[in-house]
N, C-alpha and C positions, 0 to 999 in steps of 0.2 A: 046519573051517569058519570062518573070519576073523573076530573081533570087532571091532564097529565101531569108529572111531577116536573119539576124546576130545578132541582135540585144536582145532576150532571151540569145542566148548562151554567151555572153558575159557578161548579168547580172548573170545569171550564176556562170560563174565565177569569178566575180567580190565580189562575195556571200561568194565564196566557200575561196578564197584569205585573205577576211576580216576573216570570223572563222578563218581559219588557225594562222590567226596571233593572231586575240582574245585571241585562245587556246595558242597559244606560251607567250604570255604575263602572263597569267594566272598559264601556266605553270612555266615561270622564276619568275612569286611573290610566287608560290610555295616553289620552290626550293628556292628563295632568304630567306623566312619564314622558311624552315624548316633548311637552314644552321645556320639561327640566334639562332635559337634553339637550334641546338648541337655547335654553340658556348656557351651559355649563360649555358647549362647543363654539358658541358666535355670542353672545350676550355680559358673559361674568368674566369674574375677575381671573381667571384661570387662562383664558380665550384674550382678556387684553392682555395678560404678559405675552403669552405664546405668539401674538400680533409681531408683540415688540421685537423679539428673537426672532422671527420667520423676517424680519426685516434687515436684520442682523447678518441671517445664515444666507439671502441671496445677496448681502451687497449692498441695501438702500441705506448705506450711514444717514444721508441727509434727511430721510423720511423718519429714522429713527430718531433724530434729536427733536423733530417735531411730536413727539408723543406725550402728551402731558404729563407734567412732572418731570421730563429725561432733561431738559435742561435746569442748568442751574447757577445761581449767582454767586457772588466772589467770597461775601458774606458765609453763606455756607458752606461754602470749603475749606474756610478758616475755622468754622466751629467745629468741623468735622476733623482736623487737624491736617489739611492738606494745603498745600501751598498757595494760595488764592491766587498767585503767578504763573500756575501751571497752564502750559500751553496743549492749545487743541488741536495741533498736527494729526492725531492719532487718532482723532474723531473723524475719519473718513475712507471710503470704501478700501482703498490702495492697503492701508493699514488692516482690514479684517483678516483674519483668517479663517477656515471652513464650521460651519455647526453642522450640525445632524445628530437625528436619534434624539429629536428633544419630546419631551414629555416630563407633564405634569404629573407630582408623585403625590403632592399633599396639600390641603387649602383649610388656610383656619385664620375665622374671623373671631377679633375682641374689640370691643370700642369702637365700631365701622370702621375696622384698620384690619384689610385680608391680609393675610402673609401667605403667598403663595410659591411653591417651593418646585422647581424643576430640575431634571435630570438632561445631561446632552453630553455630546463625545464635541471635543474643541479641537480644530487638529491633530486629531488623532487619540487625545490625552479628556479619559470620561472626568465629567466635574458633575459640581450640584451647588443652584444657588435659590437661595431665597429673598423676594423680593417683596415691597408694602405697599397694597394701591388701596384706595378709596373711593367711591363713589364723587361723582362730579356730575350733579344733573340728570338732566333724560335728554335724551333724541327720538321725542314721540313717547314710546310706548317702551320702549329698552332705557336700560340706564347705559351714563357714560363714566369713566374710569377715569384715573391720574394715579401716576406713582406718589408716596406719600413722602420716601423717601428716593431721590434719583440712583438710578441703575448706576451712573455713572464712578468708575474708581478714579484711583491716580497709581503711578508709577515714580518714584524718586530714584533716576537713573545715574547710576556711574559708570561711565566710560574710560577707560586710564589707558591713555597711549593714541589716542584718536578723537578729530571731533568730527570727524563723518561716520556714521554709521548706519544700518538699514533695520528698519523695523517690519518683521513679516515682508522683507525684501523694498517696502518705502525706502529712499535713500531720505537722509536726515542731515543737516549740517547744523553742530550745536549752534555754535553762533546765529541763526539764521532762527534758530526758534527760543534760544533761552531770552528772558527779561534782561537779562545783562546783554544782551549783544557780542560786540567782540570784545570786550570785558568779562567774561566771563573765563570764572576759575575754571583750568579745565579738570581738578578733583571735588567743584562743585556740584552736588546731584541735580540732573536736569530733570524737573517735575512735570509729567504728563499724564493728560486726562486720557482714560480708553473707555473703551464698554466694556460692562460685566454683562454677560459672561463673554472671555475671549483670552484666546493664547497668543501670546506677544513673544515672538523670535526675533532676539535683538542679535545682527550678526555684523563683523567689522573685514574690509574685506581693501582693500587700498594700496598704494606701492607703498606705503610706512610700517603699516599694521595689518595682520590680521589674526582672526580667531572663530573656532567653530560656532560660537554663541552662545549665548543663554538663554533659554523658556521662562515662561512666568505664565499663570493661570489668574484672570480677574475673574473672580468669581465673589468676589465680598460687596457691594457697595457701600460708595463713600466710603472707601479707607484707603491708605498710602502702603503700597508696598516697596519696599528698599530696594531695589537690585541694581548689582556693581558686576562690572563687566573685563577682566585685564586682558589686555591684546596681546601680542607677541610680534616681537617684529619680523617681518619676511627676509628671507634669505637676500633677495636684490638691497632691500635697506644697510643690511650689515654689510653690502660689498660696497655700498656705496659710502658708509663712514669706514671702511678699511681703507680705500683710496682715500677717502681725504684728511685721515692721519697721517696716510704715507705722505701725503704732498705736504703737507704740512712739518715734517720729520726731517723731508728734503729742504725744505725750507728756511728750515734752521741751519742746513748744513753750508748754506752759502755765506749765513756769517759770519767773516773772518776772525771771530775773537774767541777767546777760550770760554766765555760764559753765555753763550747765544743767548739772545734776550729774546726772555718770554719762552724759553725753550724749556725741556724737561730732562738737560741735560749740559756736560759743562764740566772744567776741569782746572784745579785749583793749584798756584805752581808759587814759589816762594822767590825763583827768580825771574829774569828776563826773558824775554822770548825777543830772537832774533828775527823773525819775520812770523808773517802771520798764518796762523794755523790752521790746516783742510782738514774740513772734518767730514764723514762721510757716514752713512747707516748699513751695517754691516749684516746686524739681524732685524727686520719689520719685525713689530709685535704682532700679534694674532688677536684682533679684534673680535673684543663681545656685545654685546648691545642688549642692556634690561630694563626693565622697568622704574621708576623713579618716581612715583606718585602718577601725575599725568603726564609726564612727560618719560626721558628716557639718558639713560645713563653710560659711560663707555667704564665699566671695571677696571682697576689697574693691570697693568698690561706689560710683560717683557720683553724690553727690548736692548740693542747694541746701539754704539755710536763708537766712531773709531777716528784717532786724531795723528796726526803726522803735523809735527811741528820740533825745531830748533830751538831751546834755552838754555841762555849764559848764563853763569853759575855768577853771582855779585861777587863773591868770594876770593875766584881764582882768573873769571872771566873764561874759564873753561866752557867747550858749549858740547852740548848733547844732548844728541837727535831723540826725541820719544817718540815714538810709535805705540800707541796705545789703546788698547779696547774698554772704552766706557761704560758697563749696564748701568741701565739706568729704566725707570719704569714711565706710564703713560696713561692717562685717565682722562677724560672729557665729559662735559653736558651737552644734550642734546634737547632743545624746545622744541614743541612744535608752533608753528607759527600761524596764523587767522588764516592764514590763506592756505593751509595743509604741508606747506614745505616747511622743513628743517633746518633748525640755527645749530650747525656745529660746531661746537669751541672745546678744544683738546685744553688741557687745562693740567695742574701738577707742575707749573712751569718752575724750573729751579729744584726739582728734585731729583733723590737720586735714584 
């Protein structure tokens, strides 16, 4: 009697084993792909950089400073061409602008250092920055990371005509954050550390000066960008200067001499006066105010004084009454003091 053939059973067994092997390979591949996705999203260098930017976007400036590699010492600043006395006043929530649409667009590793390129929108302006990170040990089975190059940058800010200004709405007093304090020169750049990435808008709105402002995008770590803002005098300030100049000239008219001391007008005569002259201002100058470095100036303006005086001739003793308009020009300087007030000095004494 013939034995039943085992070939079909063997074939079925081979097919089942092959199918299981394929399923196993696919499962391992899926697990590997999933692990790779998890690594990139949560544990890789790109995830590390994204977490840092998310902290800035949500206003957690203090937490961002504690990310490994963000804080920086003064020696590194100096080697990077950044003033080592740069102020940290901007490294706070109140000075941050909105960040959105953050997307990692590149990741490249070379000699253990990974360059992560990120695109974003900062305060409505599109930008791109590249950060350098490296592994910094392990946390269990997941890697730790740190910035090999701090993402901080700096701006050398010069605000002409004002010591008080705002950065992204955060009020700043130059004398309080400058390393020189109250001795800070108004034309000296003020170095400020800032986060990268970030849009920073500088505006001025004081009783003396105003400016629509200037914005700069900090997008390159460990670089220092010069930014200059020229303010304009407010109408109220010009009005105050006009009043002070008129008061000064009116005070000059109280001097009963031909050449009022430290005043921009006078009259020269070869003879003697019979009685003290009487001065008045018939046409006050129309004052304007212009920038003068870190301060202000009063450009020369035309005006007219009037004198009434009796003059006795040394030759024959006759007396002549002089009623004469005396044109002159007046200018001046305006110094902004450390308390924010202005010192107005009318110049050109004795000018014609």
